[in-house]
N, C-alpha and C positions, 0 to 999 in steps of 0.2 A: 325195881330191877333186883333180881336175885343176886346174892353175894357170890363172887367168884374168887378163886384162890390166886395167889401171886403167880403161880406157875401158869395159870390160864392167861393172865395178863401178859406174861413174858412170851408165851407161845403165840399170842396175837401180835404183839408189838415187834419183836425181833425178826421173825421170818417175813412179816409184811413190809417192814422198812427195808429189809434186805432185797425183797422182790421189787419194791419201788426203785431202789437204787440200781439194781441190775438191769431192769427192763425199761425204766422210764426217766433216768437221770442223765442228760447229755453231758459229756465231758469233752473238754478241748484238748485233743491229743495231736501235737505237731501241727496246730493250726486248723484242724478239722474237728467238727463236733460229732461225737458218736456216743451212743449209749453203751454201757459196759458189756452187755451181751454181744453186741456187734464187734467190740474190740476183742473179746475172748474168741469169737468165731473167726475173725480175721487172723488173729495170732496163730490159732491152730491150723487154719488153712495154709498159712505161710510155711508151716513146718511139714505138712503132709503133701505138698505140691507134687513130689515125685510119684506118689502112690494113689492120689485121690481119684484119678480117672479109672484106675483098675478097681478101686473099692466101689466106685459108682457102678461100674459094669457088673461087679459081683452082686450088688444089692438088686440091680435091675433084673439080673438073671434069676435070682432067688424069687423075686416078686412074680416074674412071668411063669417060671416053672411051677411054683406053688399054686398059682391061679389055674394053670392048665390041669394040674393033677386034681384040684378040688372041683374043677368043672365036671369031671367024670365020677367023682366020689359021691355016693348017695348021702343025702342029708340024714343026720342022726335025729332021734326022737327027743334028745335032751333039750330041756327048756332053754338053758343058757349055753350057747355055742362056746367051744374052746377058743383060747386066744389065737391059736393057729387058724382056726376057721374064720375068725373075725378078720384076720389079716388077708387070707387068700381066697375065701369064698366070695367071688364077685361074679356078675353076670358076663355073658359072652362079649358084650361091647367093651367092658373094662379089661377083660382078659386080653382081647386083641390090642387094646391100648398099651398094656404092659409089655406085650410081645413086640410091638412097634418100638417102644422105648428101648428095649434091648438091642434091636436091630440098628436103630439110629446111634446108640451109644457105641456099639461095636464098630460101626463104620468110622467113627472118629478115632477110637482107640487103636484099631488095626489099620487105619488109613486105606479104606476101600469104598467102593460104591459110587453112586451118582454124584457129580460135582455139586449139584444143587443142594444135596443133603450134607455131604462131607465137605463143608465149606466154612471158612472162618467167620462168615456172617450169618450162618444158620445153626446147624447142630454144633459146629465148632465154637460158635459164640457161647452157647449154653454150657459146653463142656470144657471151656478153657480152664486149665488147672489153676491159674492165678486169679482170674477175674470172672470166670463163668458162673452163671446163676445156679445151675444144677450142682456143680461141685461145691459152691458156697453153701447151698441149702443143706448139704450133709453135715457141715459143721454147725450152722445156726440151729438146725434141728436137734443136734446132740445137746447143746446147751439149753435151748428153749424147752425141749421135751423134759430134760432132767429137772430144770429149775422152775418150770411153769407152776407147779404146785405151791410155790412160795406166794404167788398172787392169788391162787384159787382155793387153797385148802386151809388157810389159817385165819380166816375172818375178814380179810380185806374186802372181798366181794360182798359179804353180808353187810358190812358197815356202810360202804358207799352205796350199795344197792338200796338200802333203806333210806339213807339220807338224800339220795338223788331221785327217788321215785316220783316226786311231784314236779321234777324238771324233765326227765327223759321220757316219761310216759305220755304226757300231753303234747309235748313238742315233736317227738320223733317216733312215737308209737312203740317204744321199746322199754324194757324194765330198767330200773335204776342201776342194777349191778353191771349193766353194759357200759356204764361210764368208765370202768376200768379198762374194758376192751378198747374203747374209743381213745383213751389217753395213751395206752400202750401202742396203738397204731399211729396216732398223730405224732407222738414224741419219739417213739422207738422205730417201729417198722410195720408196714401193712401185713407182712407175712405172719408176724407174731399175733396181730389182731385176729386174723383168719383162724389161726390154730386155736387161740383161746375161745373164739366163738364156736368152733366145731366141737371142742371138748365140752363146753357148757351145754350145747345142744344135745350131745350124746348122753350127758348126765341128767337130762330132763329139766334143765334150768331155763331154757329158751324154747319157745314154740318154733314151728317151721318158719312162720312169717318173721318172727323176731330175729332168728338166726340169719335169714336171708337179708333183712334190712341192715343189720349190723355189719355183715360181711361185705355188702356192696355199697355201703354208705360211709363207713368210718375207716376202712382199711387203706389209708392213704400211704404213699411212699414216704420213706424216712426223710428227715431234714438233711441228712448227709447226701442222699440221692438228689435232693432239690439243688444242692450246690453243684453236683455233677452236671445237671441239666443246664443251669445258668452258665457254668464254665463252657460247656459245649456251644452255647449260643452267644458267648461273650457278653453276658449281662450280670456279672458278679456284683457290680455296684448298685444293682436294683433289687437286692435280696429282700429288703423290708417291704418295698412296694409289691414285689412278687408274692411274698408269703402272706401279706395282708390281704391281697386279692384272692389267694387260694382259700384263706379262712372264710372270707365273705361269701365266695361262690360255693364253698363246701358246705357251710351252714345252711345256705339257701336251698341247696340240693337235698340236704338232710331233712329239711322241712317238707319238701315237695315230693320226693321219690316214694316214700312209704304210702302216699295217698293216691298214687296213680298206678296204672298197669306197668309192668307185670307184678310188682311187689304186693300190690293191693289184693290180687286174686289168690295169693298163696294161703293155704289153710292155716288158721290160727290154733293149731293143735300141737301137742307135744309129741316127741318121737314114739311114745308108747300109745298114741292115739287119744289120750285124755285131753279134755278141754278146760278143766277147772283152773282158773287163774290163780297162780301161786304167789302173787304179790298182794299184800294186805295194805289197804288205804289207812293211813294213820294221821292223827292230829299232829300239828306242828310241835306242840309241847312234849309229845311222846317220842318224837323221831330219834333224838340223840340217845335216850335211854334204851329204846328198843334196838337201835342200831348197834350200840355197844354190847348189849346182852346177846344178840345174835352172833356178833363177831367172836365174843369170848366163848360161847357155847361151841361154835364151829372149831375154834382153836383147840379146845379141850378134847373134842371128838377126833382130832387128827394128831394126837400126841405121839403116835407110833411112827418113828422115823424110818423103820424098815419098810413100812408100807409106802412111805413117801418116796423112797428110792425105787421100790418096785413099780409104783405108778409112773414115775418118771421114766424108767426103762421101757415100759410098755408104750408110753407116749413117743419115745424116740423111734422104736421099731415101727410103730404105726405110721409115723411121718415118713420114714425112709421107704417103707414098702408101699404105702397107699398113695402118697402125695408126689414124691420125686419122679416116678415113672410118668405120671400124668403131665407134669410140667415139661418133661423131656419130649414126650410125644406131641402134645398140642403146641408147645412152644416151637418145636422144629417145623411143624407143618405151617404154622402161622408165619414164621420167618421166611420160609421158602416162598410162600405166596407174596410176601412183601418184597423179597429180593429179586425174584425171577419171573414174576407175572405182573400184568398191568391191573390186577384186581383192585388194589387200593387206590390207584390213580383214577380208575373208572368210578369206584364208589365215592371218591372224594369230589367228583365234579360238581354235584349240587352245592357243596360248601363254598365253591368259588363265588356263586351268586349271593350266598348268605353273607360271606365275609365282605363282599363288595357293598352290600346293602348296609352293613355296619361301618362303612368307611374305613376298612382296614386296607392299607397299601399292599401291593403285590399279592392280591387275593388269589390269583391263579397259581402262583408258586406255593402258597401256603395251604391250598385246598387239600392236597393228598395227606398232609401232615395231620389233618383233622380225623382221619380214619386209620392211618397206619399204626397209630398208637395201640390199637387193639392187639396187634402182634407183639409189640415190645415197647415198653415205656420210654426207651431212649431213642427209638427210631425217629419220632417227630423232631427231636433236637438235632439229630444227625442230618436229616433231610433239610431242615430249616436253617442250618448254620450258614449257608451261603446267601441267604436273603439279606438285602441291604438295609431295609427299614428296621430300626430298633423297636418300633411299636409292634410291628408284625412278629418279630422274634419274641417279644414279651408275651404276646397273645398265644403263640405256639407253646412257649414254656409253661404258661399258666394252665392252658387247656390240657396239656399232656399230663399234668399232675391231677387235675380235678376229674379227668375221665375215669381214673381209678381201676378200671377193668382191663388188665393186660394179660394175654394168654401165656406169656412167658413168666408171669409171676402170680399175681393175685387171682386172675381168672383161672389159670391152671390149678392153683391151690384149692380154690372153691370146688372145682369139678372133681378133685381128688378126695374131698371130704363127703360126709353124708348130708351136708346142707342141701336142701331140696331145690337146687337151681340147675337148669339145663343150659347147654351152650346157646340155645336160641334166646333164653332169658337174658343171658349175659350180653349178647349182641344188642338186644333192645335197650337194656340198661345203659350200655356204653353209648349208644347213639343218643338216647334221651339226655344223658348227663352232658354230652357235648352240645346238643342243640339248646338246652336250657341255660347252660353256663355261659355260652358265648356272648350274649348281650351284656351280661354283668361284667364279664372280663373286658369287653370292648369299651364299655363306659369308663372303667377304671384306667384302661390304657390311654384313652383320650385325655383323661385328667392328668396322667403322669407325663405324657408326651405332647 
């Protein structure tokens, strides 16, 4: 290993430890476990409650107007598009999506429009100034965007990426560096994992297939939200049984999903079209030396802190402009379908027979909760809270977390990034995760109850 200066070591150790603390270290604050970045976002959200809805409307409007303008502007011959072009030059479908997001947001802010949309359980739920997902995303995006380079730019990814190569690649078909994404998602929040994955994909560190696998396999909801689900279903005393089942089912799905359709059919090429594998196979005795050398080299190459803040600022704008409108548009539509149409009840009917075959009590009442989670992660718990059987409520709680693809959060986020997954892919992945995980969860439920 080449010799590195003390400054390189400090540049590796201090920002990386700070990043691990901010994104991945749960703290018990007033009886609730939260990672520091969520605490920071919640604190800021509490301060800006009076103006956050107006700020969200302003950002949505900028995103929509900018996209409409760029839709009619001719493309330049420059090889590298400007940052504004990267933000606003999207196709007609995504331009319409951004316009819809403005319309839905305006309906809530100015209190007009159809009751199905301007409703506390649909667009109003997403835009609630105190607890709404979309309004919260603006604060979490601010801190996540600015501070994400602590995890990605100072050697932590290179170190763990090298050390975990022989684990992540053969088991989950993804590179070792994805272990940081997975940990940030499982311990912190799924939105952070998706954003990390998207940035790594855009920088050419993941192939299309790898980015899709990581985003749809490891972007689990936070431990904090797990407590919310259990509280809604009156199952707080079963947390360890619940989370243990989530881990078992989640790891089983992580082994299976990359090997079947639709993830299996995605091209294993990088964003620039290249196919050359960037991960080097190393001998065990070299792993630590090479991992340390790569980490220190990366830290040394990122010693300019002005570029750190510039990159962070671009991350924030990218998340605000590209992701938030998609979550608002798709989340509202999905919640309207769940609240005002029988779509999810009809789609859930086959699960009644599946649950009955697994000897789950009150299968009919639980059936629609198996599919309504595609709209929003909390809806299964809300609909299932009146079910008498503790075992059935346990199954609903665990399935709702392991399904992972929710249009009001992770699903919408994925569609707002450049990760190559379409809505139909997400629907299939959601259903497959549900069907495959149910027998595992049912077995564990019968053991506990």
